[in-house]
C-alpha positions, 0 to 999 in steps of 0.5 A: 358716784356709783350705786354701791357707794349709795347703799343704805342698810335696811331690813329685808323681807322674806317669803315667810314674813307676813304683811303686818311686819312688812308694813311696820318696817316700811313705816319705820324706815319711811319707805313704800317698797322693801326687797324680798331676799332669799338666800342672799338673792334678790327675788322681788320688790314688795309694794306697800299697795300690794300689802294693803290690798291683802285680805288679811295682813297676817298672810305670808308674803309668799302668797303675793302675786308679782308681775315679774318686774324687779327694779334693781341696779348693778353695783357699778352703775352710775348715779344717773342710772339710779335716778332714771330707775327711780323716775321710771318705776316711781320708787322709794327704794332701789335694790343694788345687786351684783352680776350674780343677783346677790343682794347688797342693799338698797338706795333710798330716795333720801340718799339719792337726793343727798348725792344729787345735791353734792353732785350738782353743787347745790350745797355750795354758795353761789347763784344760778343762771338759766339760758334758753336757746335752740339746741343747735346753738348749744356750746358748752365751751363757749358758755364756759369761756364767757363765764371764765371771762367774768371770773365766774366758775361753773360748779355744775351745768344741767340741760333740759329740753322744753317740750312746749317751746322746743327750746333747750334750757341750760342751768348754770350753778356758779360760785358767785352770788353777784351775776349782773356782769355775767348776765350782761356778757351773755346778753351781749353775745345774744344769749337769752337769759331766762332767769337768775337766782342768787342768795343776794336777791333772796336777802334783798327780798327778805329785807324789803318784806321786813321793811314793809311789815314794819311800816304796816305795823307802825301805821 
């Protein structure tokens, strides 16, 4: 999925707009940044805090001082590049531009989260299993082979390095809710299973809590 496919249509700001209008639009669209565009060229990303610091909200935006940093993403960039920029600049909106700096639209945080949910199989039914290992022991082909031997399909695989333990955590989103046999197989191959989550477990927990509540009310 590329940046151009994630674009939302949101009003732009122009230098002649005042702070009050910018704040009104940010509030309406639940954003803390909006792009300033002149002649269809991306000029700056206006921050809510910049406007709140203005002495008079009726002052035009062209009076603002910008630090020269203009977060933006090229239209053909990958979804993960957008995620990186959102994290680095603490964004609620990311302008999408062409090579010629033509403004195309923005990616909102909500759109990004929706795309990530689709990309990682979050919306699909199935359990989640996390393995912990040394980075040198990581082998996706072996992990996939073990899953397939248990008739389990991996819908997504994500990795993160734990700085505190220097261990690699590998999160597997599967198409199966019952993962006991898969866990047993991983442990048989000397993998450390850090945690397992499944809808089946959640339903069992809800039932136990309900039974406890009923017992308490009948006392």
